[in-house]
N, C-alpha and C positions, 0 to 999 in steps of 0.2 A: 141476406142469408146464404150461406154454401148449400148446394145440392150435393148430397153425400149418399152414395150407393154403398150398402154392405153387403159384401160378397161371402157367402158361407158354403162350404162344399160339404156334402153328404155322401157317406158310403158306409150303409149299415149301422147309422146311428141316429136313428130318428129322435129318441128321446133327448139327446144331447142337444140336437138341432132345434127342437122344440122349446127346450129349456132357454137356449140362445135367442131365438125368436121371442120368446116371452119376455125376457128381458128389455128388448126394444118397444115391445108392444106396451110396456108399463112405464115408458119414459115419461119423465116430468116435463119435458118439452120434446114431443114428437116431431114438430115441423122440419121439413127439409130432407126427411128420410125415405130412401128406397132401399128395399131388401130383395138380394136375388140369390136365392137357393139352386145350387147345381147338384142334381143327384146324379151320381157317377154309376148309373146301372146297378143300384143296390138289389141284390137277389132277395131281399126281404121285402115286408111291407112297408117301407120307409115312405115311400110316395103317397100311400094312402093315409098314413097316421099323420104325415104333415098337412095333408089336404083337410083331413078332419079336425086337427087343431085350428087351421084357418077359418074353418066353417064356425067352429064354436067360439072363435075369438072375434069373428066378424071383421078380420083383416082383408081387404080387398086383394084378390089374386088373379095374376094372369098367369097361364100355364103355356111353355114352349116345349116343343120337342126338337131335339138335337141329334142330328146324324153326324156321328163323329168321323165317319169314313170320308165323307166329302165337305165337313165342317159346315153343314147347312141346318139353319134355324127354319122350323116349320111353325106356321101360323104365328108369325111374329107381331107382336102388339107392343109398341113402344111403351114403356113405363112413363108414369105421369106423376109428378110430385104433388102431392096434396098435403093437406094440415095433419092429416094421420098417416102412419106407417103403410107402405103398400109393398106387396109381394110379388114377385116375378120367381116361379117354379120352373125350372129347366129340367126335363127329364133327358138325359143322355142315354144313348143305345148301348154304349159300352163303358169300361171302367178305363179312362184315359190318363188317370194319375191325379195327383195334387196339382202340379204345374199346369197340365192342359185344361183341367176344371176350373182352377181359379182365373186363368187366362180368359177362359170363355166368360165367366161371369164378370171381368173387369172390362172386357170388350163391350158386353151388353150394356153396362152402365155407362161408360163414356159415349157409347152411340146414342144413349138415350138423353146426353145432356149433362151428366155429372160432372162436378168441378172436382170432386175428390172421389176416390173408391178406398174403402177401407177392407182389405181381405182379412178375415177372421176365421179362426179355427171354430168348428162347431162344437168343441168341447169347452166353451167359455161362456161367460155370461158377463154382462156389463152392468155397471152401477146406474142406478135409476136416473142420475144427473149427468150421465155420460156425454149424450147429444148436446145438452146445454152447455156442458164444459167445453167440447169439442168445437161447437160454433163460437164461443168466446176465443177459443185459442186461435182459431184461423181467422180472426178478424184482422184485416191488414196483411194477411199472408199473401206473399207473392207467387206462391205456388212452385218454388224453385227447390225445396227441401223435401226429403224423404223422411217420414216420421214413423215412430211406434209409441203407443200409449204406454204407461206404467202398467205392469201385470204383475198380479198378486196371484198366490196359491187360492184355488177356489176352497180348498179344505182348511186353510189358514189364512183367512182374507186380511188379517193385518200383516202379512209377511210377504216380502218381495220376491217374485221368481225372476223377474226380468226389469232391469233399469238401467238398459245400456251393455254394450258388449265391446270387447278389444279382440284384437288378434295377436297371437304370438309371432315370433319371427318366422315360424314354421307354419303360421296360418292355423295354429289351433284356436278355436273361439273359446273364450273365456266369458262369463257373466260377471257385471258388476253389481254390486250391492245384494246379490242374492242371499236370501236368509235374514236380511235385516228387515226393520220395520218399515212399512209401507210411508213413503213420502207425501204426508197429507199436506195440501195447501202450497205445494211446491210449484213455484213459477220459472224455475230456472232454465229449463230446457236444455239439459246438458248434452253435450256432443256425444255420439256414439259412433263406433267403428263398422258396426252391423246393426241392422233393425231386425226385429224378431218376424220369423214367418207365421207366428202364431196371431200377430196383429200387426198389419203394415199398412201405413195410410200412405197413398200415392196420389199426386195431382195429376190433372190432364197434362200439363206441361212435361213434367217428369216422365210420364208414362210414353208420351211421343217421343222422347229422347232416349229412353232405356228399354221400352218395354216392359215386361213384368218377369215371369220365371222362363227359364230354359226347359223344354220340355225333355232334355236328355236327362235330367235328374228323377223324373217320374214323382218322386216325393224325397223328402231330405236334402238338406245343404243349399236348397234352391235360394233360400234367403242370403245366405252367405255369398252365393254368386252374384245375386243381384246388388248386394253391398259394395263387393269389389268392384264391381262394373260401375256403380255409383261413385265410388271413391275415384277410380281411375279417369271418369268424366267430370270430376270437380264438383258433384251433386253433394250438397251437405246433408248430413244424417243426424238427426235429434231425437232426444226423449221428450215427450209430452206428460209430464208428471200429474198434471190435474185431469187427466182423462184415465180412468181405472178400468181394468179389464180383468176378470177373475177365470183363472185357467185350471181345468182338471186335468193335471199333468200326466202325460203318458198314456192316454186312452186311445190315439188314433191307431197305433200299430201294437202296443204293448212295449213296455220299457225293456225286456229282454226278449222280444220275439226273434225267429229267424229272419222274418222280412226286416225288422230294425236292424239286426247286424249285417245283413246283405247291403242295404241302402247306404247305411252309415259308412261302411268300408269302401264301396264302389265309389260312391259320390265323394268321399273325402280324396280318394286317389284321383278322381277327375279335377276337382277343385286345385289340388297342389299341381297338377300338371299344366292347368291354365295359367295359375298365377304364382307359383313358388320359383323363384330365380333357378336356373338350371344347376348351378353349382350346389344348390341345397337340396335337390331332389333325391339324389343318390344317399346323403346321410339320413335323410328322412325315411326312405323305403328301407334301409338297413335296420333301423329301429322299429319301425311301424309294422311292417309285415311279419316278422317273427312274433311281435306282440300281439296280434291279430289272431295269428294262427293258434298259439298257446290259448287265447280266449275263446276261440272255436272249439278247441277239444273241450276245454272246461265246461262250457255252456252244454255241448253236446253230452258229454258224462252227466252233468246235473240234471239236465232236462230230460235225458235219454232220447235226444233227438238229433238225428243225422244230417238234418237239414242246416245246421251251423256250420259244419264241414263242407257241405255243398255250396253253402253261400259264400264261403271264402274262396273257393276255387271259382265260382261263378263271377264273384266281384273282380278278381283279378283278369278274367277273360272277356269282360264285357265293359271296360273302361271306354273303348273307342265307339261302341255302338250306344251305350246307355240304355234308357228307356225303361220299361217294364221287365221284371224278374220274371224270366220264361217259366220257372217251377212255380210261381205264383198262381193261387187258383182264382 
């Protein structure tokens, strides 16, 4: 049986995180699971609510404090794989972003002896047979492939949200089979050009080769960077159709929030600078930048929020430095 560490990042999303944890607590086969929740300095009562849930559920829980300034874990107690799920709750002292938070959780998992780490959005739940199906899928796996499960809409669980992805010539990501019926009892494991940041399964071998997410992105586009690095390194990427995740789409930042606009634009520019051939960058920018400017104006007028226009300007000026948007609270 594989040792699986599930990494869940929380920031002001206690109820979603509790829903996600509950879906693992209710697994038909819970053996081999360890859960790591990293709280990114939530300014609300997230930590207290999660701890209250663990007490009520009876899930054994270890608490670690993380000092992000010197990347130090305080009161480290190595996770123990048991017959029932166990939780490690990490309390970070600052919001270091999606990339750093998940990197921390993955590091804890692998240092504790995990064979695989599943980085999972907190706004998801998993099928009650998820662990059993994943253990079955990994029988005989050599640990040299990067995977993502099949992902359905939580609001429409019979409909696919993600079943693989492709890149256009200009590195625009597209979704395969989105909006079509869930592929039940599918064992095909189709290839994909990118894995989903909503649910990424990485083995110790691939982690040692590639690492996980580049902190320059903070949040958004990090899975496409990881996937392009994997492709360049010859690491295969595949879908695991028989493992099913349900995603509450768009809850992390808000589908049309200024934060979404800024990070999507800034990080897409970083991604193209890294991976797009030089002779395609100019025609891309000639089309992309005016399009984003018009979009910023429309959103600013519709939402009566000038932060969309500020996000456009800041996206252009921060592609070299990356990291957290300085206007973000």
